[in-house]
All heavy atoms as TSV, in Angstrom:
chain	resi	resn	atom	element	x	y	z
A	1	MET	N	N	0.841	-1.184	0.000
A	1	MET	CA	C	0.000	0.000	0.000
A	1	MET	C	C	0.886	1.247	0.000
A	1	MET	O	O	1.852	1.336	0.736
A	1	MET	CB	C	-0.879	0.005	1.239
A	1	MET	CG	C	-1.809	1.184	1.290
A	1	MET	SD	S	-2.976	1.053	2.647
A	1	MET	CE	C	-2.429	2.406	3.643
A	2	SER	N	N	0.523	2.195	-0.839
A	2	SER	CA	C	1.264	3.450	-0.914
A	2	SER	C	C	0.472	4.560	-0.242
A	2	SER	O	O	-0.749	4.556	-0.258
A	2	SER	CB	C	1.517	3.841	-2.370
A	2	SER	OG	O	2.338	2.882	-2.989
A	3	ILE	N	N	1.193	5.492	0.351
A	3	ILE	CA	C	0.576	6.642	1.011
A	3	ILE	C	C	1.059	7.907	0.314
A	3	ILE	O	O	2.268	8.092	0.129
A	3	ILE	CB	C	0.964	6.690	2.498
A	3	ILE	CG1	C	0.446	5.437	3.208
A	3	ILE	CG2	C	0.436	7.958	3.159
A	3	ILE	CD1	C	0.936	5.292	4.636
A	4	ASN	N	N	0.111	8.774	-0.088
A	4	ASN	CA	C	0.465	10.060	-0.685
A	4	ASN	C	C	0.397	11.153	0.366
A	4	ASN	O	O	-0.563	11.240	1.113
A	4	ASN	CB	C	-0.473	10.411	-1.839
A	4	ASN	CG	C	-0.214	9.577	-3.071
A	4	ASN	OD1	O	0.896	9.092	-3.276
A	4	ASN	ND2	N	-1.224	9.395	-3.880
A	5	THR	N	N	1.433	11.968	0.418
A	5	THR	CA	C	1.489	13.123	1.310
A	5	THR	C	C	1.672	14.359	0.447
A	5	THR	O	O	2.565	14.399	-0.392
A	5	THR	CB	C	2.678	13.002	2.288
A	5	THR	OG1	O	2.558	11.779	3.016
A	5	THR	CG2	C	2.720	14.179	3.253
A	6	THR	N	N	0.822	15.357	0.638
A	6	THR	CA	C	0.895	16.596	-0.134
A	6	THR	C	C	1.356	17.724	0.781
A	6	THR	O	O	0.836	17.888	1.875
A	6	THR	CB	C	-0.474	16.939	-0.749
A	6	THR	OG1	O	-0.886	15.840	-1.568
A	6	THR	CG2	C	-0.393	18.204	-1.596
A	7	VAL	N	N	2.351	18.477	0.297
A	7	VAL	CA	C	2.959	19.537	1.095
A	7	VAL	C	C	3.058	20.810	0.264
A	7	VAL	O	O	3.514	20.767	-0.882
A	7	VAL	CB	C	4.380	19.127	1.535
A	7	VAL	CG1	C	5.021	20.211	2.383
A	7	VAL	CG2	C	4.362	17.816	2.267
A	8	GLY	N	N	2.644	21.943	0.834
A	8	GLY	CA	C	2.828	23.235	0.188
A	8	GLY	C	C	4.243	23.743	0.455
A	8	GLY	O	O	4.779	23.543	1.545
A	9	ILE	N	N	4.832	24.370	-0.536
A	9	ILE	CA	C	6.204	24.884	-0.414
A	9	ILE	C	C	6.226	26.326	-0.897
A	9	ILE	O	O	5.755	26.623	-1.984
A	9	ILE	CB	C	7.181	24.050	-1.256
A	9	ILE	CG1	C	7.091	22.578	-0.872
A	9	ILE	CG2	C	8.610	24.567	-1.094
A	9	ILE	CD1	C	7.818	21.661	-1.828
A	10	SER	N	N	6.792	27.210	-0.098
A	10	SER	CA	C	6.887	28.610	-0.522
A	10	SER	C	C	8.318	28.947	-0.921
A	10	SER	O	O	9.264	28.333	-0.441
A	10	SER	CB	C	6.404	29.547	0.586
A	10	SER	OG	O	7.201	29.398	1.727
A	11	GLY	N	N	8.422	29.919	-1.821
A	11	GLY	CA	C	9.722	30.419	-2.230
A	11	GLY	C	C	10.278	29.832	-3.511
A	11	GLY	O	O	11.348	30.233	-3.955
A	12	MET	N	N	9.561	28.895	-4.130
A	12	MET	CA	C	10.070	28.287	-5.362
A	12	MET	C	C	9.635	29.128	-6.569
A	12	MET	O	O	8.543	29.664	-6.593
A	12	MET	CB	C	9.526	26.862	-5.495
A	12	MET	CG	C	10.016	25.937	-4.413
A	12	MET	SD	S	9.299	24.278	-4.513
A	12	MET	CE	C	9.569	23.864	-6.216
A	13	HIS	N	N	10.529	29.225	-7.593
A	13	HIS	CA	C	10.151	30.005	-8.765
A	13	HIS	C	C	10.733	29.520	-10.085
A	13	HIS	O	O	10.573	30.174	-11.113
A	13	HIS	CB	C	10.517	31.472	-8.570
A	13	HIS	CG	C	11.936	31.698	-8.126
A	13	HIS	ND1	N	12.997	31.109	-8.689
A	13	HIS	CD2	C	12.428	32.445	-7.118
A	13	HIS	CE1	C	14.101	31.491	-8.091
A	13	HIS	NE2	N	13.786	32.298	-7.119
A	14	CYS	N	N	11.437	28.371	-10.097
A	14	CYS	CA	C	12.026	27.925	-11.367
A	14	CYS	C	C	12.253	26.410	-11.362
A	14	CYS	O	O	12.058	25.735	-10.344
A	14	CYS	CB	C	13.341	28.645	-11.617
A	14	CYS	SG	S	14.662	28.209	-10.451
A	15	GLY	N	N	12.696	25.916	-12.470
A	15	GLY	CA	C	12.949	24.491	-12.610
A	15	GLY	C	C	14.050	23.991	-11.690
A	15	GLY	O	O	14.019	22.847	-11.228
A	16	HIS	N	N	15.028	24.844	-11.429
A	16	HIS	CA	C	16.097	24.459	-10.503
A	16	HIS	C	C	15.534	24.233	-9.103
A	16	HIS	O	O	15.942	23.305	-8.405
A	16	HIS	CB	C	17.188	25.525	-10.464
A	16	HIS	CG	C	18.285	25.224	-9.502
A	16	HIS	ND1	N	19.228	24.254	-9.732
A	16	HIS	CD2	C	18.549	25.724	-8.278
A	16	HIS	CE1	C	20.039	24.184	-8.685
A	16	HIS	NE2	N	19.648	25.073	-7.787
A	17	CYS	N	N	14.589	25.072	-8.702
A	17	CYS	CA	C	13.930	24.912	-7.394
A	17	CYS	C	C	13.240	23.551	-7.334
A	17	CYS	O	O	13.352	22.825	-6.335
A	17	CYS	CB	C	12.894	26.006	-7.171
A	17	CYS	SG	S	13.512	27.694	-7.232
A	18	VAL	N	N	12.525	23.206	-8.391
A	18	VAL	CA	C	11.813	21.929	-8.452
A	18	VAL	C	C	12.801	20.775	-8.319
A	18	VAL	O	O	12.590	19.834	-7.552
A	18	VAL	CB	C	11.010	21.810	-9.768
A	18	VAL	CG1	C	10.453	20.409	-9.939
A	18	VAL	CG2	C	9.896	22.841	-9.810
A	19	SER	N	N	13.912	20.842	-9.051
A	19	SER	CA	C	14.921	19.781	-8.998
A	19	SER	C	C	15.523	19.640	-7.604
A	19	SER	O	O	15.694	18.528	-7.106
A	19	SER	CB	C	16.040	20.059	-10.002
A	19	SER	OG	O	15.554	20.006	-11.305
A	20	SER	N	N	15.831	20.768	-6.984
A	20	SER	CA	C	16.448	20.731	-5.650
A	20	SER	C	C	15.523	20.084	-4.626
A	20	SER	O	O	15.934	19.222	-3.848
A	20	SER	CB	C	16.803	22.152	-5.185
A	20	SER	OG	O	17.773	22.702	-6.016
A	21	VAL	N	N	14.267	20.506	-4.621
A	21	VAL	CA	C	13.304	19.945	-3.659
A	21	VAL	C	C	13.058	18.469	-3.953
A	21	VAL	O	O	13.024	17.647	-3.038
A	21	VAL	CB	C	11.986	20.750	-3.690
A	21	VAL	CG1	C	10.899	20.047	-2.884
A	21	VAL	CG2	C	12.220	22.153	-3.151
A	22	THR	N	N	12.901	18.132	-5.222
A	22	THR	CA	C	12.657	16.733	-5.592
A	22	THR	C	C	13.795	15.840	-5.116
A	22	THR	O	O	13.566	14.783	-4.517
A	22	THR	CB	C	12.488	16.605	-7.116
A	22	THR	OG1	O	11.376	17.403	-7.529
A	22	THR	CG2	C	12.259	15.164	-7.536
A	23	GLU	N	N	15.030	16.262	-5.353
A	23	GLU	CA	C	16.189	15.456	-4.942
A	23	GLU	C	C	16.232	15.264	-3.427
A	23	GLU	O	O	16.504	14.161	-2.951
A	23	GLU	CB	C	17.479	16.115	-5.428
A	23	GLU	CG	C	17.661	16.003	-6.925
A	23	GLU	CD	C	18.862	16.790	-7.433
A	23	GLU	OE1	O	19.702	17.225	-6.617
A	23	GLU	OE2	O	18.947	16.977	-8.654
A	24	GLU	N	N	15.975	16.327	-2.671
A	24	GLU	CA	C	16.009	16.206	-1.200
A	24	GLU	C	C	14.909	15.272	-0.697
A	24	GLU	O	O	15.141	14.460	0.202
A	24	GLU	CB	C	15.880	17.578	-0.537
A	24	GLU	CG	C	17.099	18.456	-0.703
A	24	GLU	CD	C	18.343	17.939	-0.001
A	24	GLU	OE1	O	18.213	17.179	0.975
A	24	GLU	OE2	O	19.443	18.290	-0.432
A	25	LEU	N	N	13.712	15.390	-1.258
A	25	LEU	CA	C	12.611	14.537	-0.811
A	25	LEU	C	C	12.824	13.078	-1.196
A	25	LEU	O	O	12.447	12.169	-0.452
A	25	LEU	CB	C	11.281	15.058	-1.369
A	25	LEU	CG	C	10.813	16.406	-0.808
A	25	LEU	CD1	C	9.582	16.908	-1.551
A	25	LEU	CD2	C	10.526	16.308	0.690
A	26	GLN	N	N	13.447	12.839	-2.339
A	26	GLN	CA	C	13.704	11.462	-2.775
A	26	GLN	C	C	14.696	10.743	-1.863
A	26	GLN	O	O	14.727	9.516	-1.830
A	26	GLN	CB	C	14.231	11.446	-4.213
A	26	GLN	CG	C	13.155	11.736	-5.232
A	26	GLN	CD	C	13.684	11.845	-6.649
A	26	GLN	OE1	O	14.828	12.251	-6.870
A	26	GLN	NE2	N	12.859	11.503	-7.613
A	27	GLU	N	N	15.467	11.498	-1.107
A	27	GLU	CA	C	16.446	10.878	-0.207
A	27	GLU	C	C	15.839	10.389	1.106
A	27	GLU	O	O	16.494	9.683	1.869
A	27	GLU	CB	C	17.581	11.869	0.081
A	27	GLU	CG	C	18.442	12.132	-1.135
A	27	GLU	CD	C	19.586	13.084	-0.854
A	27	GLU	OE1	O	19.813	13.425	0.316
A	27	GLU	OE2	O	20.250	13.477	-1.820
A	28	LEU	N	N	14.579	10.749	1.382
A	28	LEU	CA	C	13.931	10.294	2.615
A	28	LEU	C	C	13.667	8.793	2.547
A	28	LEU	O	O	13.317	8.262	1.487
A	28	LEU	CB	C	12.613	11.040	2.828
A	28	LEU	CG	C	12.708	12.549	3.056
A	28	LEU	CD1	C	11.302	13.161	3.130
A	28	LEU	CD2	C	13.487	12.859	4.324
A	29	ASP	N	N	13.827	8.123	3.676
A	29	ASP	CA	C	13.584	6.680	3.745
A	29	ASP	C	C	12.135	6.356	3.393
A	29	ASP	O	O	11.210	7.008	3.889
A	29	ASP	CB	C	13.876	6.159	5.157
A	29	ASP	CG	C	15.363	6.089	5.448
A	29	ASP	OD1	O	16.154	6.049	4.484
A	29	ASP	OD2	O	15.717	6.073	6.631
A	30	GLY	N	N	11.952	5.374	2.527
A	30	GLY	CA	C	10.620	4.884	2.192
A	30	GLY	C	C	9.945	5.597	1.046
A	30	GLY	O	O	8.858	5.199	0.623
A	31	VAL	N	N	10.569	6.655	0.518
A	31	VAL	CA	C	9.952	7.411	-0.575
A	31	VAL	C	C	10.038	6.607	-1.870
A	31	VAL	O	O	11.094	6.094	-2.232
A	31	VAL	CB	C	10.619	8.789	-0.753
A	31	VAL	CG1	C	10.164	9.468	-2.035
A	31	VAL	CG2	C	10.301	9.663	0.444
A	32	GLN	N	N	8.886	6.498	-2.543
A	32	GLN	CA	C	8.825	5.779	-3.812
A	32	GLN	C	C	8.812	6.727	-5.003
A	32	GLN	O	O	9.361	6.420	-6.052
A	32	GLN	CB	C	7.559	4.905	-3.840
A	32	GLN	CG	C	7.566	3.842	-2.747
A	32	GLN	CD	C	6.237	3.139	-2.626
A	32	GLN	OE1	O	5.192	3.717	-2.917
A	32	GLN	NE2	N	6.273	1.899	-2.181
A	33	ASP	N	N	8.134	7.882	-4.833
A	33	ASP	CA	C	8.020	8.827	-5.948
A	33	ASP	C	C	7.763	10.238	-5.401
A	33	ASP	O	O	7.143	10.386	-4.348
A	33	ASP	CB	C	6.857	8.422	-6.858
A	33	ASP	CG	C	6.829	9.210	-8.150
A	33	ASP	OD1	O	7.909	9.496	-8.701
A	33	ASP	OD2	O	5.734	9.550	-8.616
A	34	VAL	N	N	8.253	11.235	-6.117
A	34	VAL	CA	C	8.038	12.631	-5.725
A	34	VAL	C	C	7.632	13.409	-6.972
A	34	VAL	O	O	8.278	13.311	-8.005
A	34	VAL	CB	C	9.317	13.274	-5.135
A	34	VAL	CG1	C	9.093	14.757	-4.850
A	34	VAL	CG2	C	9.762	12.536	-3.886
A	35	THR	N	N	6.541	14.171	-6.850
A	35	THR	CA	C	6.116	15.074	-7.914
A	35	THR	C	C	6.021	16.473	-7.326
A	35	THR	O	O	5.330	16.685	-6.338
A	35	THR	CB	C	4.733	14.666	-8.475
A	35	THR	OG1	O	4.813	13.325	-8.959
A	35	THR	CG2	C	4.308	15.604	-9.600
A	36	VAL	N	N	6.740	17.423	-7.920
A	36	VAL	CA	C	6.708	18.808	-7.440
A	36	VAL	C	C	6.134	19.673	-8.558
A	36	VAL	O	O	6.637	19.664	-9.672
A	36	VAL	CB	C	8.112	19.311	-7.042
A	36	VAL	CG1	C	8.049	20.766	-6.588
A	36	VAL	CG2	C	8.710	18.429	-5.956
A	37	GLU	N	N	5.058	20.378	-8.229
A	37	GLU	CA	C	4.414	21.268	-9.193
A	37	GLU	C	C	4.739	22.709	-8.829
A	37	GLU	O	O	4.517	23.138	-7.707
A	37	GLU	CB	C	2.903	21.062	-9.175
A	37	GLU	CG	C	2.492	19.665	-9.602
A	37	GLU	CD	C	0.996	19.454	-9.491
A	37	GLU	OE1	O	0.247	20.427	-9.650
A	37	GLU	OE2	O	0.598	18.321	-9.233
A	38	LEU	N	N	5.249	23.446	-9.805
A	38	LEU	CA	C	5.594	24.854	-9.608
A	38	LEU	C	C	4.374	25.706	-9.947
A	38	LEU	O	O	3.886	25.703	-11.070
A	38	LEU	CB	C	6.762	25.214	-10.517
A	38	LEU	CG	C	7.376	26.587	-10.364
A	38	LEU	CD1	C	7.957	26.771	-8.968
A	38	LEU	CD2	C	8.466	26.780	-11.404
A	39	ASN	N	N	3.847	26.417	-8.957
A	39	ASN	CA	C	2.657	27.243	-9.164
A	39	ASN	C	C	3.025	28.712	-9.248
A	39	ASN	O	O	3.963	29.169	-8.594
A	39	ASN	CB	C	1.658	27.029	-8.026
A	39	ASN	CG	C	1.096	25.629	-8.029
A	39	ASN	OD1	O	1.070	24.972	-9.064
A	39	ASN	ND2	N	0.653	25.165	-6.878
A	40	LYS	N	N	2.261	29.433	-10.025
A	40	LYS	CA	C	2.520	30.865	-10.209
A	40	LYS	C	C	2.081	31.698	-9.012
A	40	LYS	O	O	2.483	32.841	-8.875
A	40	LYS	CB	C	1.792	31.360	-11.467
A	40	LYS	CG	C	2.339	30.761	-12.725
A	40	LYS	CD	C	1.569	31.241	-13.934
A	40	LYS	CE	C	2.121	30.582	-15.188
A	40	LYS	NZ	N	1.348	30.930	-16.368
A	41	ASP	N	N	1.244	31.127	-8.142
A	41	ASP	CA	C	0.732	31.897	-7.001
A	41	ASP	C	C	1.704	31.975	-5.835
A	41	ASP	O	O	1.399	32.541	-4.800
A	41	ASP	CB	C	-0.604	31.333	-6.529
A	41	ASP	CG	C	-0.490	29.899	-6.044
A	41	ASP	OD1	O	0.632	29.363	-6.001
A	41	ASP	OD2	O	-1.527	29.314	-5.697
A	42	GLY	N	N	2.891	31.384	-5.986
A	42	GLY	CA	C	3.911	31.466	-4.946
A	42	GLY	C	C	3.943	30.299	-4.003
A	42	GLY	O	O	4.871	30.153	-3.219
A	43	ILE	N	N	2.920	29.451	-4.023
A	43	ILE	CA	C	2.912	28.257	-3.194
A	43	ILE	C	C	2.929	27.043	-4.115
A	43	ILE	O	O	1.948	26.733	-4.775
A	43	ILE	CB	C	1.680	28.194	-2.270
A	43	ILE	CG1	C	1.584	29.435	-1.399
A	43	ILE	CG2	C	1.710	26.922	-1.423
A	43	ILE	CD1	C	2.712	29.593	-0.390
A	44	SER	N	N	4.039	26.365	-4.178
A	44	SER	CA	C	4.153	25.160	-4.982
A	44	SER	C	C	3.700	23.965	-4.161
A	44	SER	O	O	3.538	24.058	-2.947
A	44	SER	CB	C	5.594	24.986	-5.441
A	44	SER	OG	O	5.975	26.095	-6.234
A	45	VAL	N	N	3.505	22.821	-4.815
A	45	VAL	CA	C	2.991	21.642	-4.131
A	45	VAL	C	C	3.872	20.446	-4.453
A	45	VAL	O	O	4.210	20.207	-5.607
A	45	VAL	CB	C	1.536	21.356	-4.569
A	45	VAL	CG1	C	1.025	20.061	-3.943
A	45	VAL	CG2	C	0.627	22.517	-4.199
A	46	ALA	N	N	4.235	19.703	-3.411
A	46	ALA	CA	C	4.960	18.446	-3.594
A	46	ALA	C	C	4.061	17.305	-3.156
A	46	ALA	O	O	3.451	17.370	-2.088
A	46	ALA	CB	C	6.236	18.446	-2.756
A	47	THR	N	N	3.946	16.295	-3.993
A	47	THR	CA	C	3.221	15.080	-3.636
A	47	THR	C	C	4.248	13.965	-3.522
A	47	THR	O	O	4.986	13.691	-4.464
A	47	THR	CB	C	2.158	14.734	-4.683
A	47	THR	OG1	O	1.255	15.830	-4.798
A	47	THR	CG2	C	1.386	13.487	-4.286
A	48	ILE	N	N	4.295	13.365	-2.349
A	48	ILE	CA	C	5.291	12.345	-2.044
A	48	ILE	C	C	4.566	11.019	-1.843
A	48	ILE	O	O	3.668	10.923	-1.020
A	48	ILE	CB	C	6.056	12.707	-0.758
A	48	ILE	CG1	C	6.604	14.131	-0.828
A	48	ILE	CG2	C	7.173	11.702	-0.494
A	48	ILE	CD1	C	6.878	14.748	0.527
A	49	THR	N	N	4.967	10.018	-2.599
A	49	THR	CA	C	4.397	8.683	-2.443
A	49	THR	C	C	5.418	7.836	-1.702
A	49	THR	O	O	6.581	7.771	-2.075
A	49	THR	CB	C	4.086	8.059	-3.815
A	49	THR	OG1	O	3.208	8.925	-4.525
A	49	THR	CG2	C	3.435	6.691	-3.659
A	50	SER	N	N	4.944	7.209	-0.629
A	50	SER	CA	C	5.858	6.414	0.194
A	50	SER	C	C	5.204	5.094	0.590
A	50	SER	O	O	3.986	4.924	0.477
A	50	SER	CB	C	6.245	7.199	1.453
A	50	SER	OG	O	5.091	7.527	2.184
A	51	ALA	N	N	6.033	4.188	1.065
A	51	ALA	CA	C	5.540	2.880	1.502
A	51	ALA	C	C	4.864	2.978	2.858
A	51	ALA	O	O	4.035	2.150	3.211
A	51	ALA	CB	C	6.686	1.889	1.559
A	52	SER	N	N	5.220	3.996	3.644
A	52	SER	CA	C	4.613	4.197	4.957
A	52	SER	C	C	4.489	5.695	5.214
A	52	SER	O	O	5.030	6.500	4.462
A	52	SER	CB	C	5.456	3.528	6.038
A	52	SER	OG	O	6.735	4.113	6.066
A	53	LYS	N	N	3.794	6.057	6.280
A	53	LYS	CA	C	3.605	7.473	6.598
A	53	LYS	C	C	4.945	8.113	6.938
A	53	LYS	O	O	5.720	7.571	7.717
A	53	LYS	CB	C	2.648	7.613	7.767
A	53	LYS	CG	C	2.271	9.042	8.063
A	53	LYS	CD	C	1.090	9.099	9.016
A	53	LYS	CE	C	0.755	10.507	9.434
A	53	LYS	NZ	N	0.454	11.395	8.331
A	54	LEU	N	N	5.186	9.260	6.328
A	54	LEU	CA	C	6.439	9.974	6.567
A	54	LEU	C	C	6.298	10.913	7.745
A	54	LEU	O	O	5.220	11.438	8.018
A	54	LEU	CB	C	6.829	10.762	5.319
A	54	LEU	CG	C	7.135	9.938	4.082
A	54	LEU	CD1	C	7.328	10.861	2.882
A	54	LEU	CD2	C	8.381	9.098	4.303
A	55	ASP	N	N	7.392	11.154	8.429
A	55	ASP	CA	C	7.429	12.088	9.549
A	55	ASP	C	C	7.383	13.520	8.990
A	55	ASP	O	O	8.257	13.904	8.200
A	55	ASP	CB	C	8.723	11.866	10.332
A	55	ASP	CG	C	8.855	12.793	11.527
A	55	ASP	OD1	O	8.048	13.731	11.682
A	55	ASP	OD2	O	9.794	12.557	12.317
A	56	PRO	N	N	6.377	14.315	9.370
A	56	PRO	CA	C	6.281	15.693	8.859
A	56	PRO	C	C	7.540	16.518	9.129
A	56	PRO	O	O	7.903	17.373	8.326
A	56	PRO	CB	C	5.081	16.268	9.618
A	56	PRO	CG	C	4.277	15.087	10.014
A	56	PRO	CD	C	5.267	13.972	10.258
A	57	GLU	N	N	8.193	16.250	10.262
A	57	GLU	CA	C	9.422	16.979	10.574
A	57	GLU	C	C	10.529	16.647	9.568
A	57	GLU	O	O	11.289	17.522	9.143
A	57	GLU	CB	C	9.879	16.655	11.997
A	57	GLU	CG	C	11.036	17.499	12.476
A	57	GLU	CD	C	10.704	18.981	12.601
A	57	GLU	OE1	O	9.531	19.317	12.874
A	57	GLU	OE2	O	11.607	19.800	12.408
A	58	GLU	N	N	10.617	15.379	9.164
A	58	GLU	CA	C	11.622	14.981	8.168
A	58	GLU	C	C	11.351	15.665	6.832
A	58	GLU	O	O	12.279	16.080	6.138
A	58	GLU	CB	C	11.621	13.469	7.964
A	58	GLU	CG	C	12.272	12.685	9.071
A	58	GLU	CD	C	12.335	11.224	8.728
A	58	GLU	OE1	O	13.283	10.819	8.046
A	58	GLU	OE2	O	11.397	10.500	9.115
A	59	ILE	N	N	10.073	15.758	6.469
A	59	ILE	CA	C	9.708	16.415	5.212
A	59	ILE	C	C	10.116	17.890	5.267
A	59	ILE	O	O	10.724	18.404	4.330
A	59	ILE	CB	C	8.196	16.270	4.943
A	59	ILE	CG1	C	7.844	14.804	4.691
A	59	ILE	CG2	C	7.775	17.138	3.760
A	59	ILE	CD1	C	6.352	14.529	4.632
A	60	SER	N	N	9.788	18.547	6.380
A	60	SER	CA	C	10.136	19.967	6.540
A	60	SER	C	C	11.643	20.176	6.476
A	60	SER	O	O	12.124	21.129	5.858
A	60	SER	CB	C	9.609	20.490	7.875
A	60	SER	OG	O	8.207	20.483	7.883
A	61	GLU	N	N	12.387	19.282	7.119
A	61	GLU	CA	C	13.844	19.397	7.111
A	61	GLU	C	C	14.417	19.207	5.701
A	61	GLU	O	O	15.351	19.910	5.310
A	61	GLU	CB	C	14.462	18.389	8.076
A	61	GLU	CG	C	14.218	18.730	9.535
A	61	GLU	CD	C	14.706	17.658	10.502
A	61	GLU	OE1	O	15.337	16.680	10.060
A	61	GLU	OE2	O	14.439	17.806	11.695
A	62	ALA	N	N	13.859	18.260	4.954
A	62	ALA	CA	C	14.341	18.020	3.586
A	62	ALA	C	C	14.087	19.242	2.706
A	62	ALA	O	O	14.951	19.647	1.917
A	62	ALA	CB	C	13.664	16.778	3.000
A	63	ILE	N	N	12.915	19.845	2.869
A	63	ILE	CA	C	12.585	21.036	2.088
A	63	ILE	C	C	13.492	22.203	2.491
A	63	ILE	O	O	13.967	22.957	1.645
A	63	ILE	CB	C	11.084	21.365	2.245
A	63	ILE	CG1	C	10.256	20.272	1.538
A	63	ILE	CG2	C	10.760	22.753	1.689
A	63	ILE	CD1	C	8.776	20.321	1.814
A	64	ALA	N	N	13.777	22.317	3.773
A	64	ALA	CA	C	14.691	23.365	4.253
A	64	ALA	C	C	16.104	23.137	3.709
A	64	ALA	O	O	16.807	24.094	3.384
A	64	ALA	CB	C	14.703	23.393	5.774
A	65	GLU	N	N	16.525	21.880	3.621
A	65	GLU	CA	C	17.848	21.563	3.059
A	65	GLU	C	C	17.963	22.068	1.622
A	65	GLU	O	O	19.041	22.458	1.171
A	65	GLU	CB	C	18.112	20.051	3.086
A	65	GLU	CG	C	18.548	19.518	4.422
A	65	GLU	CD	C	19.958	19.986	4.807
A	65	GLU	OE1	O	20.845	20.028	3.947
A	65	GLU	OE2	O	20.133	20.323	5.986
A	66	ALA	N	N	16.840	22.050	0.905
A	66	ALA	CA	C	16.830	22.535	-0.475
A	66	ALA	C	C	16.773	24.055	-0.529
A	66	ALA	O	O	16.927	24.649	-1.596
A	66	ALA	CB	C	15.652	21.930	-1.236
A	67	GLY	N	N	16.507	24.700	0.627
A	67	GLY	CA	C	16.496	26.154	0.674
A	67	GLY	C	C	15.115	26.786	0.672
A	67	GLY	O	O	14.983	27.991	0.436
A	68	TYR	N	N	14.070	25.990	0.975
A	68	TYR	CA	C	12.701	26.501	0.921
A	68	TYR	C	C	11.974	26.178	2.227
A	68	TYR	O	O	12.523	25.511	3.090
A	68	TYR	CB	C	11.971	25.901	-0.291
A	68	TYR	CG	C	12.761	26.129	-1.540
A	68	TYR	CD1	C	13.631	25.147	-2.022
A	68	TYR	CD2	C	12.720	27.357	-2.185
A	68	TYR	CE1	C	14.419	25.381	-3.133
A	68	TYR	CE2	C	13.506	27.594	-3.303
A	68	TYR	CZ	C	14.352	26.607	-3.772
A	68	TYR	OH	O	15.130	26.851	-4.854
A	69	THR	N	N	10.742	26.658	2.346
A	69	THR	CA	C	9.981	26.417	3.567
A	69	THR	C	C	8.631	25.780	3.250
A	69	THR	O	O	8.071	25.987	2.171
A	69	THR	CB	C	9.729	27.722	4.343
A	69	THR	OG1	O	9.053	28.645	3.499
A	69	THR	CG2	C	11.033	28.328	4.834
A	70	VAL	N	N	8.139	25.027	4.221
A	70	VAL	CA	C	6.815	24.428	4.089
A	70	VAL	C	C	5.773	25.517	4.308
A	70	VAL	O	O	5.881	26.310	5.237
A	70	VAL	CB	C	6.625	23.290	5.119
A	70	VAL	CG1	C	5.185	22.794	5.129
A	70	VAL	CG2	C	7.581	22.151	4.826
A	71	ALA	N	N	4.782	25.541	3.443
A	71	ALA	CA	C	3.687	26.505	3.558
A	71	ALA	C	C	2.481	25.789	4.149
A	71	ALA	O	O	1.942	24.883	3.547
A	71	ALA	CB	C	3.341	27.083	2.190
A	72	GLY	N	N	2.111	26.148	5.346
A	72	GLY	CA	C	0.925	25.572	5.957
A	72	GLY	C	C	1.164	24.259	6.664
A	72	GLY	O	O	0.218	23.581	7.026
A	73	GLY	N	N	2.384	23.859	6.877
A	73	GLY	CA	C	2.683	22.628	7.615
A	73	GLY	C	C	2.698	21.414	6.728
A	73	GLY	O	O	2.070	21.383	5.686
A	74	ALA	N	N	3.453	20.385	7.167
A	74	ALA	CA	C	3.586	19.147	6.385
A	74	ALA	C	C	2.605	18.117	6.878
A	74	ALA	O	O	2.238	18.083	7.989
A	74	ALA	CB	C	4.994	18.590	6.517
């Protein structure tokens, strides 16, 4: 069974931002797939598919490692 987690991300504005966040999230244990959508409204969205529920703190830390912040909590 796969679990999808959706997270808002603020501060992203280009393809490099998408790549950076995607790479950091893919390094989390149990992650199967990551899709990051760049939105024009300033809040982008990452959908993370994993084998088990991910720790919201780990998600926030991974996004911070890429240089961005979670919008509205993970």
